[in-house]
VEXPA-613265 format. One record per residue: chain; residue number from 0; residue in one letter; x, y, z of N, C-alpha, C, O in turn. Coordinates in Angstrom, 2 decimals. Example, Ala and Ser with C-alpha at 12.3 -4.5 7.8 and 13.67 -1.06 7.14 Angstrom:
BEGIN
<node 'A',0,'a',<13.19,-5.69,7.80>,<12.30,-4.50,7.80>,<13.20,-3.30,7.80>,<14.24,-3.32,8.46>>
<node 'A',1,'s',<12.85,-2.25,7.08>,<13.67,-1.06,7.14>,<12.90,0.03,7.87>,<13.41,1.14,8.04>>
END
This chain:
BEGIN
<node 'A',0,'x',<19.17,177.45,85.72>,<19.10,176.12,84.68>,<18.20,177.08,83.50>,<18.23,176.53,82.40>>
<node 'A',1,'x',<17.72,177.88,83.51>,<17.28,179.14,82.51>,<18.14,179.20,81.46>,<17.97,178.90,80.28>>
<node 'A',2,'x',<19.50,179.83,82.27>,<20.52,179.94,81.83>,<21.23,178.68,80.79>,<21.91,178.84,79.78>>
<node 'A',3,'x',<20.90,177.70,81.30>,<21.67,176.52,80.60>,<20.74,176.29,79.29>,<21.33,176.21,78.20>>
<node 'A',4,'x',<19.39,176.17,79.32>,<18.40,176.04,78.16>,<18.36,177.37,77.51>,<17.43,177.37,76.71>>
<node 'A',5,'x',<18.90,178.31,77.51>,<19.26,179.31,76.53>,<20.33,178.94,75.95>,<20.32,179.00,74.72>>
<node 'A',6,'x',<21.44,178.50,76.59>,<22.69,178.16,75.97>,<22.22,177.00,75.14>,<22.60,176.96,73.97>>
<node 'A',7,'x',<21.68,176.35,75.45>,<21.51,174.80,74.46>,<20.61,175.32,73.21>,<20.91,175.00,72.05>>
<node 'A',8,'x',<19.52,176.11,73.50>,<18.75,176.59,72.50>,<19.64,177.52,71.35>,<19.51,177.51,70.13>>
<node 'A',9,'x',<20.49,178.25,72.11>,<21.38,178.58,71.09>,<22.43,178.20,70.67>,<22.84,178.86,69.71>>
<node 'A',10,'x',<23.32,177.03,71.15>,<23.79,176.09,70.38>,<23.40,175.60,69.23>,<23.96,175.60,68.13>>
<node 'A',11,'x',<21.97,174.98,69.70>,<21.22,174.17,68.45>,<20.66,175.00,67.46>,<20.18,174.59,66.41>>
<node 'A',12,'x',<20.74,176.25,67.84>,<20.20,177.20,66.42>,<21.73,177.45,65.63>,<21.95,177.54,64.42>>
<node 'A',13,'x',<22.48,177.50,66.54>,<23.88,177.65,65.60>,<24.23,176.75,64.90>,<24.85,176.92,63.86>>
<node 'A',14,'x',<23.74,175.13,65.55>,<24.27,173.88,64.84>,<23.24,173.96,63.54>,<23.64,173.72,62.40>>
<node 'A',15,'x',<22.02,174.27,63.79>,<20.68,174.35,62.34>,<21.12,175.24,61.60>,<21.15,175.01,60.39>>
<node 'A',16,'x',<21.53,176.33,62.03>,<22.45,177.45,60.88>,<23.31,177.02,60.06>,<23.33,177.28,58.86>>
<node 'A',17,'x',<24.52,175.94,60.98>,<25.18,175.65,59.92>,<25.30,174.32,59.38>,<26.37,174.00,58.87>>
<node 'A',18,'x',<24.25,173.44,59.44>,<23.62,172.95,58.68>,<23.14,172.96,57.57>,<23.33,172.17,56.65>>
<node 'A',19,'x',<22.23,174.19,57.65>,<21.41,174.88,56.53>,<22.41,175.40,55.45>,<22.22,175.22,54.25>>
<node 'A',20,'x',<23.63,176.15,56.04>,<24.48,176.67,55.02>,<25.29,175.59,54.20>,<25.55,175.74,53.00>>
<node 'A',21,'x',<25.70,174.34,55.04>,<26.20,173.08,54.52>,<25.31,172.79,53.48>,<25.67,173.06,52.34>>
<node 'A',22,'x',<24.35,172.34,53.66>,<23.12,171.88,52.87>,<23.01,172.75,51.62>,<22.88,172.30,50.48>>
<node 'A',23,'x',<23.08,173.81,51.91>,<23.15,174.92,50.43>,<24.36,175.04,49.50>,<24.31,175.20,48.28>>
<node 'A',24,'x',<25.58,174.92,50.35>,<26.84,175.21,49.61>,<26.58,173.72,48.80>,<26.74,173.74,47.58>>
<node 'A',25,'x',<26.25,172.68,49.33>,<26.22,171.37,48.98>,<25.21,171.48,47.56>,<25.57,171.10,46.45>>
<node 'A',26,'x',<24.35,171.86,47.77>,<22.85,171.80,46.73>,<23.71,173.05,45.41>,<23.65,172.79,44.21>>
<node 'A',27,'x',<24.27,174.00,45.81>,<24.83,174.96,44.78>,<25.93,173.98,43.97>,<26.00,174.12,42.75>>
<node 'A',28,'x',<26.77,173.03,44.60>,<27.39,172.26,44.04>,<27.22,171.15,43.28>,<27.96,170.70,42.41>>
<node 'A',29,'x',<26.08,170.71,43.72>,<25.38,169.51,43.24>,<24.81,170.14,41.88>,<25.17,169.56,40.85>>
<node 'A',30,'x',<24.05,171.12,41.77>,<23.39,171.82,40.83>,<24.29,172.27,39.95>,<24.11,172.16,38.74>>
<node 'A',31,'x',<25.49,172.89,40.55>,<26.70,172.85,39.02>,<26.74,171.88,38.55>,<26.29,171.85,37.41>>
<node 'A',32,'x',<27.26,170.57,39.14>,<27.71,169.57,38.49>,<26.55,169.12,37.80>,<26.78,168.76,36.64>>
<node 'A',33,'x',<25.44,169.04,38.18>,<23.98,168.34,37.39>,<24.30,169.44,36.21>,<24.86,168.93,35.25>>
<node 'A',34,'x',<24.08,170.74,36.10>,<24.03,171.37,34.81>,<25.13,171.26,33.97>,<25.00,171.35,32.75>>
<node 'A',35,'x',<26.37,171.05,34.58>,<27.91,170.87,33.86>,<27.69,169.33,33.34>,<28.19,169.16,32.23>>
<node 'A',36,'x',<27.15,168.38,33.80>,<26.94,167.00,33.08>,<25.79,166.78,31.98>,<25.86,166.04,31.00>>
<node 'A',37,'x',<24.60,167.69,32.42>,<23.75,168.08,31.19>,<24.29,168.55,30.11>,<24.07,167.92,29.08>>
<node 'A',38,'x',<25.07,169.67,30.03>,<25.55,170.58,28.82>,<26.72,169.57,28.58>,<26.92,169.57,27.36>>
<node 'A',39,'x',<27.46,168.85,29.10>,<28.53,167.91,28.43>,<27.72,166.90,27.79>,<28.16,166.43,26.74>>
<node 'A',40,'x',<26.71,166.52,28.21>,<25.79,165.24,27.47>,<25.20,165.99,26.24>,<25.31,165.50,25.11>>
<node 'A',41,'x',<24.71,166.92,26.43>,<23.93,167.87,25.30>,<24.98,167.99,24.45>,<24.77,167.56,23.32>>
<node 'A',42,'x',<26.10,168.48,24.67>,<27.22,169.09,23.74>,<27.75,167.83,22.78>,<28.14,167.92,21.61>>
<node 'A',43,'x',<27.64,166.56,23.65>,<28.20,165.32,23.20>,<27.02,165.17,22.20>,<27.40,164.96,21.06>>
<node 'A',44,'x',<25.87,165.22,22.34>,<24.75,164.76,21.42>,<24.85,165.65,20.10>,<25.02,165.25,18.94>>
<node 'A',45,'x',<24.70,166.95,20.58>,<24.87,167.90,19.34>,<26.37,167.65,18.57>,<26.42,168.19,17.46>>
<node 'A',46,'x',<27.24,167.13,18.86>,<28.56,167.01,18.01>,<28.06,165.79,17.03>,<27.98,165.91,15.80>>
<node 'A',47,'x',<27.70,164.43,17.89>,<27.14,163.54,17.32>,<26.06,163.70,16.00>,<26.05,163.06,14.95>>
<node 'A',48,'x',<25.15,164.82,16.47>,<24.21,165.12,15.29>,<24.80,165.81,14.20>,<24.36,165.59,13.07>>
<node 'A',49,'x',<25.95,166.81,14.42>,<26.45,167.30,13.61>,<27.29,166.27,12.69>,<27.17,166.25,11.47>>
<node 'A',50,'x',<28.11,165.47,13.40>,<28.80,164.49,12.72>,<27.96,163.62,11.68>,<28.43,163.35,10.57>>
<node 'A',51,'x',<26.69,163.18,12.08>,<25.80,162.69,11.57>,<25.28,163.36,9.89>,<25.26,162.68,8.86>>
<node 'A',52,'x',<24.95,164.65,9.98>,<24.82,165.38,9.23>,<25.89,165.54,8.25>,<25.65,165.50,7.04>>
<node 'A',53,'x',<26.86,165.69,8.65>,<28.31,165.61,7.57>,<28.46,164.77,6.92>,<28.94,164.92,5.80>>
<node 'A',54,'x',<28.01,163.23,7.54>,<27.97,161.95,6.76>,<26.93,161.84,5.89>,<27.17,161.21,4.86>>
<node 'A',55,'x',<25.78,162.33,6.03>,<25.00,162.57,5.16>,<24.75,163.48,3.88>,<24.03,163.16,2.93>>
<node 'A',56,'x',<25.41,164.59,4.01>,<25.79,165.64,3.07>,<26.69,164.70,2.28>,<26.25,164.23,1.23>>
<node 'A',57,'x',<28.13,164.35,2.77>,<28.79,163.66,1.82>,<28.74,162.94,1.24>,<29.50,162.67,0.31>>
<node 'A',58,'x',<27.35,162.11,1.79>,<26.90,161.08,0.95>,<26.14,161.25,0.10>,<26.04,160.39,-0.77>>
<node 'A',59,'x',<25.32,162.48,0.05>,<24.48,163.23,-1.03>,<25.54,163.79,-2.02>,<25.38,163.35,-3.16>>
<node 'A',60,'x',<26.43,164.53,-1.90>,<27.55,164.98,-2.69>,<28.26,164.16,-3.84>,<28.49,164.57,-4.98>>
<node 'A',61,'x',<28.65,162.62,-3.19>,<29.36,161.55,-4.10>,<28.43,160.62,-4.48>,<28.82,159.60,-5.07>>
<node 'A',62,'x',<26.95,160.85,-4.18>,<26.00,159.58,-4.64>,<25.78,159.52,-5.59>,<25.41,160.60,-6.07>>
<node 'A',63,'x',<25.82,158.39,-6.47>,<25.09,157.90,-7.95>,<23.31,158.03,-7.38>,<22.85,157.88,-6.25>>
<node 'A',64,'x',<22.75,158.30,-8.45>,<21.13,158.00,-8.53>,<20.81,157.24,-9.46>,<21.26,157.13,-10.61>>
<node 'A',65,'x',<19.82,156.58,-8.79>,<19.08,155.67,-9.69>,<17.91,155.44,-9.59>,<17.57,155.93,-8.51>>
<node 'A',66,'x',<16.67,154.76,-10.27>,<15.19,154.39,-10.15>,<15.36,152.90,-9.67>,<15.96,151.98,-10.24>>
<node 'A',67,'x',<14.70,152.88,-8.50>,<14.22,151.77,-8.28>,<12.93,151.30,-7.86>,<12.15,152.25,-7.85>>
<node 'A',68,'x',<12.36,150.16,-7.49>,<11.16,149.58,-6.96>,<11.19,148.94,-5.84>,<12.12,148.17,-5.58>>
<node 'A',69,'x',<10.20,149.15,-5.02>,<10.05,148.52,-3.68>,<9.53,147.41,-4.23>,<8.63,147.58,-5.06>>
<node 'A',70,'x',<9.95,146.12,-3.92>,<9.55,145.08,-4.24>,<9.06,143.89,-3.09>,<8.68,142.74,-3.34>>
<node 'A',71,'x',<9.18,144.46,-1.92>,<8.77,143.64,-0.76>,<8.88,145.06,0.69>,<9.52,146.10,0.78>>
<node 'A',72,'x',<8.13,144.52,1.38>,<8.16,145.30,3.08>,<8.53,144.04,4.00>,<7.82,143.05,4.14>>
<node 'A',73,'x',<9.75,144.27,4.60>,<10.21,143.36,5.45>,<9.91,143.86,7.00>,<10.46,144.70,7.71>>
<node 'A',74,'x',<8.75,142.94,7.23>,<8.32,143.27,8.72>,<9.47,142.84,9.66>,<10.29,141.98,9.37>>
<node 'A',75,'x',<9.44,143.59,10.90>,<10.54,143.46,11.65>,<10.20,143.85,13.45>,<9.86,144.96,13.84>>
<node 'A',76,'x',<10.33,143.03,14.06>,<10.15,143.48,15.64>,<11.51,143.96,16.28>,<12.13,143.01,16.76>>
<node 'A',77,'x',<12.05,145.02,16.39>,<13.29,145.52,16.85>,<12.65,145.81,18.41>,<11.79,146.62,18.78>>
<node 'A',78,'x',<13.39,144.88,19.12>,<13.50,145.03,20.61>,<14.45,146.23,21.09>,<15.61,145.88,21.31>>
<node 'A',79,'x',<14.26,147.12,21.22>,<15.35,148.18,21.97>,<15.07,147.82,23.29>,<16.12,147.62,23.90>>
<node 'A',80,'x',<13.97,147.66,24.02>,<13.72,147.61,25.51>,<14.18,146.33,25.80>,<14.45,145.41,25.03>>
<node 'A',81,'x',<14.24,146.42,27.29>,<14.67,144.86,27.69>,<13.69,144.57,28.58>,<13.95,143.58,29.26>>
<node 'A',82,'x',<12.37,145.25,28.87>,<11.12,144.71,29.79>,<10.31,144.06,28.96>,<10.10,144.51,27.83>>
<node 'A',83,'x',<9.79,143.02,29.36>,<8.82,142.25,28.76>,<7.57,142.88,28.22>,<7.24,142.69,27.05>>
<node 'A',84,'x',<6.80,143.70,29.11>,<6.09,144.41,28.99>,<5.97,145.28,27.90>,<4.88,145.46,27.35>>
<node 'A',85,'x',<7.26,145.95,27.44>,<7.35,147.16,26.56>,<7.56,146.14,25.35>,<6.97,146.58,24.36>>
<node 'A',86,'x',<8.03,145.23,25.15>,<8.33,144.21,23.93>,<6.65,143.88,23.64>,<6.14,144.30,22.60>>
<node 'A',87,'x',<6.26,143.50,24.13>,<4.67,142.95,23.89>,<3.58,143.96,23.13>,<2.66,143.74,22.35>>
<node 'A',88,'x',<4.10,145.14,23.72>,<3.22,146.72,22.96>,<3.93,147.06,21.70>,<3.25,147.63,20.85>>
<node 'A',89,'x',<5.38,146.75,21.39>,<6.09,146.88,20.82>,<5.10,146.27,19.32>,<4.62,145.14,19.29>>
<node 'A',90,'x',<4.98,147.21,18.27>,<4.57,146.73,16.96>,<5.71,146.72,15.76>,<6.60,147.55,15.63>>
<node 'A',91,'x',<5.44,145.54,14.91>,<6.53,145.57,14.17>,<6.67,146.68,12.74>,<5.66,147.20,12.26>>
<node 'A',92,'x',<7.93,146.91,12.22>,<7.93,148.14,11.38>,<8.16,147.27,9.99>,<8.62,146.14,9.82>>
<node 'A',93,'x',<7.72,148.10,9.23>,<7.92,147.81,7.41>,<9.35,148.46,7.03>,<9.45,149.69,7.01>>
<node 'A',94,'x',<10.41,147.68,6.76>,<11.36,147.87,6.20>,<11.57,147.78,4.47>,<11.62,146.66,3.96>>
<node 'A',95,'x',<11.65,148.64,3.86>,<11.33,148.32,2.27>,<12.64,147.59,1.96>,<13.74,147.70,2.49>>
<node 'A',96,'x',<12.15,146.66,0.79>,<13.16,145.98,0.10>,<12.82,146.76,-1.41>,<11.72,147.01,-1.92>>
<node 'A',97,'x',<14.26,147.03,-1.93>,<14.27,147.85,-2.91>,<15.16,147.30,-4.25>,<16.38,147.18,-4.22>>
<node 'A',98,'x',<14.44,147.03,-5.26>,<15.50,146.60,-6.44>,<15.78,147.92,-7.41>,<14.97,148.77,-7.77>>
<node 'A',99,'x',<17.20,147.79,-7.73>,<17.67,148.74,-8.65>,<18.97,148.64,-9.62>,<19.86,147.90,-9.21>>
<node 'A',100,'x',<19.15,149.22,-10.71>,<20.10,148.61,-11.62>,<21.06,149.68,-11.18>,<20.64,150.81,-10.92>>
<node 'A',101,'x',<22.45,149.34,-11.06>,<23.24,150.37,-11.08>,<24.20,150.91,-12.12>,<24.44,150.20,-13.10>>
<node 'A',102,'x',<24.75,152.07,-12.01>,<25.35,152.39,-13.44>,<26.14,151.30,-14.07>,<26.24,151.31,-15.30>>
<node 'A',103,'x',<26.50,150.68,-13.62>,<27.36,149.58,-14.63>,<26.24,148.14,-14.89>,<26.61,146.99,-15.11>>
<node 'A',104,'x',<25.16,148.52,-14.81>,<23.96,147.71,-15.48>,<23.88,146.27,-14.66>,<23.40,145.24,-15.13>>
<node 'A',105,'x',<24.48,146.44,-13.27>,<24.08,145.13,-12.65>,<23.04,145.14,-11.62>,<23.32,145.79,-10.61>>
<node 'A',106,'x',<21.86,144.55,-11.66>,<20.75,144.42,-10.83>,<21.14,144.43,-9.16>,<22.08,143.73,-8.77>>
<node 'A',107,'x',<20.48,145.14,-8.36>,<20.91,145.16,-7.04>,<19.57,145.24,-6.31>,<18.50,145.66,-6.74>>
<node 'A',108,'x',<19.90,144.69,-4.96>,<18.70,144.80,-3.99>,<19.27,144.88,-2.61>,<20.20,144.27,-2.07>>
<node 'A',109,'x',<18.43,145.82,-2.19>,<19.11,146.55,-0.64>,<17.42,146.33,0.32>,<16.34,146.19,-0.25>>
<node 'A',110,'x',<17.57,146.34,1.51>,<16.90,146.71,2.36>,<17.10,148.13,3.21>,<18.16,148.42,3.77>>
<node 'A',111,'x',<16.04,148.86,3.21>,<16.59,150.14,3.79>,<16.54,150.33,5.17>,<15.68,149.91,5.94>>
<node 'A',112,'x',<17.78,151.14,5.47>,<17.73,150.82,7.12>,<16.74,151.56,8.24>,<17.02,151.60,9.43>>
<node 'A',113,'x',<15.70,152.05,7.73>,<14.83,152.78,8.09>,<12.94,152.36,8.22>,<12.15,152.57,7.30>>
<node 'A',114,'x',<12.69,151.98,9.04>,<11.30,151.01,9.13>,<10.32,151.84,9.50>,<10.63,152.77,10.25>>
<node 'A',115,'x',<9.25,151.72,9.18>,<8.34,152.63,10.09>,<6.73,151.35,9.79>,<6.37,150.43,9.07>>
<node 'A',116,'x',<6.27,152.23,10.99>,<4.59,151.60,11.07>,<3.43,152.63,11.34>,<3.28,153.19,12.43>>
<node 'A',117,'x',<2.60,152.83,10.20>,<2.54,152.35,9.20>,<3.56,152.53,8.09>,<4.31,153.50,7.95>>
<node 'A',118,'x',<3.50,151.74,7.52>,<4.96,151.75,6.05>,<4.90,153.07,5.44>,<3.84,153.66,5.21>>
<node 'A',119,'x',<6.07,153.52,5.19>,<6.38,154.65,4.43>,<6.28,154.37,2.89>,<5.99,155.29,2.12>>
<node 'A',120,'x',<6.54,152.98,2.40>,<6.54,152.88,0.90>,<5.26,151.51,0.94>,<4.84,150.88,1.91>>
<node 'A',121,'x',<4.91,151.43,-0.49>,<4.24,150.28,-0.69>,<4.81,149.48,-1.85>,<5.40,150.03,-2.78>>
<node 'A',122,'x',<4.67,148.54,-1.81>,<5.05,147.37,-2.70>,<4.60,148.04,-4.32>,<3.50,148.41,-4.73>>
<node 'A',123,'x',<5.82,148.02,-4.94>,<5.49,148.34,-6.62>,<5.66,149.84,-6.54>,<5.45,150.36,-7.64>>
<node 'A',124,'x',<6.01,150.78,-5.48>,<6.24,152.06,-5.58>,<7.58,152.75,-6.17>,<8.41,152.84,-5.26>>
<node 'A',125,'x',<7.95,153.15,-7.10>,<9.02,153.67,-7.65>,<9.46,154.59,-6.61>,<8.63,155.35,-6.10>>
<node 'A',126,'x',<10.92,154.61,-6.15>,<11.68,155.74,-5.68>,<13.23,155.74,-5.95>,<13.88,154.83,-6.46>>
<node 'A',127,'x',<13.62,156.76,-5.58>,<15.19,157.36,-6.41>,<16.07,156.66,-4.86>,<15.81,156.70,-3.66>>
<node 'A',128,'x',<17.17,156.04,-5.68>,<17.90,155.29,-4.80>,<19.19,156.02,-4.98>,<19.64,156.19,-6.11>>
<node 'A',129,'x',<19.83,156.47,-3.88>,<20.95,156.77,-3.68>,<22.38,155.90,-3.15>,<22.45,155.34,-2.06>>
<node 'A',130,'x',<23.46,155.93,-4.13>,<24.49,154.67,-3.61>,<25.61,155.22,-4.14>,<25.68,156.01,-5.08>>
<node 'A',131,'x',<26.66,154.67,-3.33>,<28.23,155.05,-3.92>,<28.64,153.87,-5.12>,<28.31,152.69,-4.99>>
<node 'A',132,'x',<29.36,154.35,-6.20>,<29.63,153.63,-7.34>,<30.35,152.32,-6.98>,<30.05,151.22,-7.44>>
<node 'A',133,'x',<31.56,152.65,-5.89>,<32.22,151.93,-5.55>,<31.81,150.89,-4.10>,<32.62,150.07,-3.67>>
<node 'A',134,'x',<30.36,151.09,-3.46>,<29.89,150.19,-2.73>,<28.40,150.25,-2.73>,<27.75,150.61,-1.75>>
<node 'A',135,'x',<27.71,149.76,-4.24>,<26.25,149.92,-4.22>,<25.08,149.21,-3.27>,<23.89,149.41,-3.05>>
<node 'A',136,'x',<26.06,148.31,-2.86>,<25.27,147.25,-1.34>,<24.63,148.29,-0.19>,<23.63,148.03,0.47>>
<node 'A',137,'x',<25.52,149.67,-0.09>,<25.16,150.50,0.86>,<24.38,151.66,0.25>,<24.79,152.82,0.30>>
<node 'A',138,'x',<23.12,151.27,-0.37>,<22.17,151.88,-1.05>,<21.15,152.71,0.23>,<20.97,152.31,1.38>>
<node 'A',139,'x',<20.68,153.76,-0.31>,<19.62,154.34,0.68>,<18.55,154.85,-0.49>,<18.89,155.05,-1.66>>
<node 'A',140,'x',<17.26,155.01,0.00>,<16.41,155.77,-0.36>,<16.69,157.13,0.19>,<17.03,157.41,1.34>>
<node 'A',141,'x',<16.45,158.06,-0.97>,<16.29,159.33,-1.00>,<15.38,159.58,-0.35>,<14.34,159.47,-1.00>>
<node 'A',142,'x',<15.20,159.94,0.84>,<13.49,159.93,1.99>,<14.35,160.89,2.83>,<15.58,160.83,2.84>>
<node 'A',143,'x',<13.57,161.86,3.60>,<13.90,162.56,4.79>,<14.70,161.30,5.78>,<15.89,161.17,6.07>>
<node 'A',144,'x',<13.61,160.52,6.10>,<14.08,159.58,7.33>,<15.45,158.78,7.12>,<16.34,158.45,7.90>>
<node 'A',145,'x',<15.28,158.60,5.82>,<16.82,157.80,5.80>,<18.22,158.52,5.81>,<19.34,158.11,6.10>>
<node 'A',146,'x',<17.79,159.66,5.42>,<19.00,160.76,5.22>,<19.37,161.56,6.32>,<20.55,161.87,6.54>>
<node 'A',147,'x',<18.04,162.05,7.29>,<18.18,163.14,8.11>,<17.63,162.71,9.48>,<18.19,163.26,10.43>>
<node 'A',148,'x',<16.69,161.87,9.78>,<16.33,161.37,11.00>,<17.05,161.28,12.07>,<16.60,161.72,13.13>>
<node 'A',149,'x',<18.37,160.66,12.00>,<19.39,160.45,13.07>,<19.77,161.71,13.37>,<19.38,162.29,14.38>>
<node 'A',150,'x',<20.84,162.39,12.18>,<20.93,163.86,12.87>,<20.24,164.50,13.45>,<20.54,165.07,14.50>>
<node 'A',151,'x',<18.91,164.58,12.74>,<17.80,165.55,13.62>,<17.66,165.46,14.90>,<17.63,166.46,15.62>>
<node 'A',152,'x',<17.51,163.91,15.46>,<17.18,163.45,16.71>,<18.40,163.99,17.56>,<18.21,164.87,18.40>>
<node 'A',153,'x',<19.97,163.34,17.26>,<20.96,163.59,17.87>,<21.07,165.10,18.14>,<21.06,165.53,19.29>>
<node 'A',154,'x',<21.20,166.05,16.90>,<21.16,167.17,16.95>,<20.04,168.03,17.91>,<20.38,169.00,18.60>>
<node 'A',155,'x',<18.68,167.53,17.84>,<17.86,168.29,18.15>,<17.94,167.92,19.91>,<17.85,168.78,20.78>>
<node 'A',156,'x',<18.07,166.96,20.06>,<18.15,166.52,21.71>,<19.63,167.75,22.34>,<19.64,168.63,23.20>>
<node 'A',157,'x',<20.59,167.29,21.50>,<21.73,168.11,21.94>,<21.74,169.69,22.14>,<22.50,170.40,22.80>>
<node 'A',158,'x',<20.91,169.92,21.53>,<20.60,171.31,21.36>,<19.78,172.13,22.49>,<19.88,173.26,22.98>>
<node 'A',159,'x',<18.91,171.03,22.68>,<17.77,171.47,23.37>,<18.22,171.09,24.91>,<17.52,171.45,25.86>>
<node 'A',160,'x',<19.29,170.43,25.06>,<19.69,169.92,26.48>,<20.82,171.24,26.75>,<20.75,171.82,27.84>>
<node 'A',161,'x',<21.78,171.65,25.82>,<22.67,172.51,26.02>,<21.67,173.96,26.31>,<21.79,174.62,27.34>>
<node 'A',162,'x',<20.77,174.27,25.30>,<20.00,175.66,25.28>,<19.14,175.53,26.67>,<19.19,176.60,27.28>>
<node 'A',163,'x',<18.27,174.42,27.43>,<17.36,175.15,28.14>,<18.51,174.78,29.53>,<18.16,175.33,30.58>>
<node 'A',164,'x',<19.39,174.22,29.60>,<20.38,174.02,30.68>,<20.92,175.54,31.05>,<20.79,176.10,32.13>>
<node 'A',165,'x',<21.70,176.15,29.60>,<22.30,177.10,29.71>,<21.76,178.04,30.18>,<22.32,178.75,31.01>>
<node 'A',166,'x',<19.71,178.36,29.45>,<19.45,179.34,30.23>,<18.93,179.29,31.79>,<18.85,180.32,32.45>>
<node 'A',167,'x',<18.59,178.07,32.31>,<18.30,177.70,33.53>,<19.51,178.44,34.43>,<19.32,179.42,35.15>>
<node 'A',168,'x',<20.70,177.81,34.27>,<22.07,178.45,34.86>,<21.99,179.79,34.70>,<22.06,180.51,35.70>>
<node 'A',169,'x',<21.87,180.23,33.67>,<22.20,181.86,33.67>,<20.98,182.56,34.60>,<21.34,183.55,35.24>>
<node 'A',170,'x',<19.74,182.20,34.73>,<18.31,182.75,35.43>,<18.71,182.39,36.66>,<18.35,183.18,37.53>>
<node 'A',171,'x',<19.47,181.29,37.11>,<19.49,181.17,38.41>,<20.76,181.91,39.23>,<20.85,182.10,40.44>>
<node 'A',172,'x',<21.85,182.31,37.97>,<22.73,183.23,38.04>,<22.04,184.57,38.71>,<22.18,185.01,39.85>>
<node 'A',173,'x',<21.18,185.12,37.53>,<21.01,186.28,37.52>,<20.23,186.87,38.82>,<20.08,188.04,39.16>>
<node 'A',174,'x',<19.77,185.60,39.50>,<18.68,185.84,40.71>,<19.30,185.78,41.70>,<18.79,186.29,42.70>>
<node 'A',175,'x',<20.42,185.25,41.79>,<21.54,185.00,42.95>,<21.91,186.71,43.05>,<21.80,187.27,44.14>>
<node 'A',176,'x',<22.18,187.17,42.31>,<22.95,188.55,41.83>,<22.35,189.59,42.72>,<22.70,190.76,42.63>>
END
């Protein structure tokens, strides 16, 4: 019986070693896939950030400039989340409504695409307006948020995800050698 117990113990140890090895191999494979996925999504976000940066730069180079006046603040609740609890805590954002006169002498009015709480602009405030002569209805206030916020968010998140994941992968690889 002592021999039978030793064999069972020996077999169970080998089975346990095999299970551990399988788990470690699966862990390495899963870790590689997770790293690949994070780097891929990071690269996608970085690419979107670069595209948005190019759009802003292109807009700036071709844009006409005019002086405008904030005539109103349009308060809106933009519910991004689906949770009721989150919607209750959301505060409305103020979107400036700006009037300006385009180069052809036509008075124009637009609502800026970027809102904030507290408001970034006050009613009566003079602002620089950027617009394309062929589509003055797509005007923007010449400000950081309306021109650079989305490129910065997407590019920053993408760069952070790619950079941190690459560093972690290189450190893990170095530690294994």
